[in-house]
Each structure stands twice: as structure tokens, then as C-alpha cells.
C-alpha positions in Angstrom: 11.2 22.6 -11.8 11.6 18.9 -11.2 8.5 16.7 -11.4 7.2 15.4 -8.3 7.8 11.7 -7.4 5.1 9.3 -8.8 4.7 7.2 -5.7 1.7 5.3 -7.2 -1.7 5.1 -5.6 -1.9 4.9 -1.8 -3.7 2.4 0.4 -3.9 2.8 4.2 -3.2 -0.6 6.0 -4.3 -1.2 9.3 -3.1 -3.9 11.8 -6.3 -5.1 13.4 -6.9 -7.3 16.4 -10.1 -8.8 15.2 -10.6 -8.8 11.4 -14.4 -9.7 11.6 -15.1 -6.9 14.0 -13.1 -4.5 12.0 -14.9 -5.5 8.8 -18.2 -5.1 10.6 -17.3 -1.9 11.9 -16.2 -0.3 8.5 -19.2 -1.7 6.6 -21.5 0.2 9.0 -19.5 3.2 7.6 -20.5 2.3 4.0 -17.4 0.3 3.0 -17.8 -2.6 0.8 -15.4 -5.6 0.7 -13.5 -5.7 -2.7 -10.9 -8.5 -1.8 -12.2 -11.0 0.8 -9.4 -13.1 2.0 -10.7 -13.7 5.6 -9.4 -17.2 5.3 -5.8 -15.7 5.2 -6.7 -12.9 7.9 -7.0 -10.0 5.5 -9.5 -8.1 3.4 -9.7 -4.8 1.3 -12.7 -2.7 1.8 -13.6 0.3 -0.2 -15.6 3.6 0.1 -15.7 5.8 -2.9 -12.3 6.5 -4.0 -10.6 5.1 -0.7 -9.4 1.4 -0.5 -8.5 0.3 3.1 -6.6 -2.9 3.7 -7.3 -4.6 7.1 -4.6 -7.2 8.3 -4.8 -9.4 11.2 -1.3 -10.9 12.1 0.4 -9.9 8.9 1.9 -6.3 9.6 3.6 -5.0 12.7 2.0 -1.6 12.7 -0.4 0.7 10.6 1.2 2.0 7.4 0.6 3.7 4.0 1.2 1.4 1.2 1.8 2.9 -2.2 1.1 0.7 -5.1 1.7 0.9 -8.9 4.9 3.1 -8.7 8.2 2.2 -10.2 10.1 1.0 -7.1 13.5 1.5 -8.2 12.9 4.9 -9.4 11.0 5.7 -6.1 14.1 4.4 -4.2 16.5 6.4 -6.3 14.4 9.7 -5.9 14.3 9.2 -2.1 18.1 8.9 -1.9 18.4 12.0 -4.2 16.1 13.8 -1.8 18.5 13.2 1.0 16.3 10.6 2.7 17.2 7.0 3.8 15.4 4.0 3.1 14.6 1.8 6.1 14.4 -1.3 3.7 16.0 -1.1 0.2 14.4 -1.8 -3.1 14.2 -5.4 -3.5 12.3 -8.1 -5.5 10.1 -10.1 -3.1 9.6 -13.9 -3.3 6.0 -13.3 -4.8 7.6 -11.3 -7.8 6.7 -7.8 -6.4 9.2 -5.2 -5.9 9.1 -3.3 -2.5 11.0 -0.6 -0.5 10.3 1.1 2.7 10.8 4.5 4.5 9.8 5.9 7.9 8.6 9.3 8.5 10.0 11.4 11.3 7.4 10.0 13.6 8.3 6.4 12.9 5.4 5.7 10.6 6.1 3.3 7.9 5.6 4.2 4.2 5.7 1.0 2.3 6.2 0.9 -1.6 5.1 -2.4 -3.1 4.2 -3.1 -6.9 3.4 -6.2 -8.7 4.3 -6.2 -12.4 0.6 -6.4 -13.4 -0.3 -3.5 -11.1 2.6 -1.3 -12.8 1.1 -2.1 -16.3 -2.4 -1.1 -15.0 -1.2 1.8 -13.2 0.7 3.1 -16.3 -2.5 2.5 -18.4 -5.1 3.9 -16.2 -3.2 6.0 -13.8 -5.1 4.2 -10.9 -5.6 0.9 -9.3 -8.9 1.6 -7.4 -11.9 1.4 -9.5 -14.4 4.3 -8.6 
């Protein structure tokens, strides 16, 4: 039996209209800010083992972001599974690698990993501290 794809750790990413209002809402649910980049219109909040990324003006729609995986290997396994990438595996200007696929309903699944994240993921098996 073939091993399942190691996609990395997932982070739901929400396209929000008002970042501060969204932060306030999720904090009332018990989320805490772990990366505060409000000056750049984004933040990461965490509740237990879930990290939630909020973006105002950075993404076109809500998506699932997988981090820590080997992007080239993921892209190859996606192709072997008979699926088509909507954006091929590339190295971004910031040094991260990325690829993208869409599910049958048009939801974006984005794979993005920085070199240091890959090292951390291989070492600990996770990126979220919980």
C-alpha cells in the first residue's frame, strides 16, 4: 500500500473585510494572536491546535494553506493521482515554494513552504506549538 501524501500542516486562511473586527470576533471565541501583522493587514490567531490566518486584501478567497511539506513531491504526487495543479510548483520571490490545486467546488488548496518551515516540520512533525 502506498504511503499517503504528506501535505504538511494545514492553516485555514480567511479573506476578511475588516481585519480588526475579525480579530475581535475570534478573540471572543478564545483565539489568541500569535503573529500580529496588522500594519500589513494580516494576523494569525490560534486556539488549541488550530491556527487561523486572517487576511485583509491579500487573498482573493478563503483557502486551505498547507505548510511544511515538500512542494515538489506534493506536486508530483498530485499529478500521479490524476489531478491537475491550478498553479504549478514554483519558487516564490520570498524564497518559499508553492503550488495550488482547486477542489471540485472551486475551493483553493494552497501549498506553501519556506525552507526553515520545512526543516522545523521534518524535525518536529508540526509547525503549530500547542
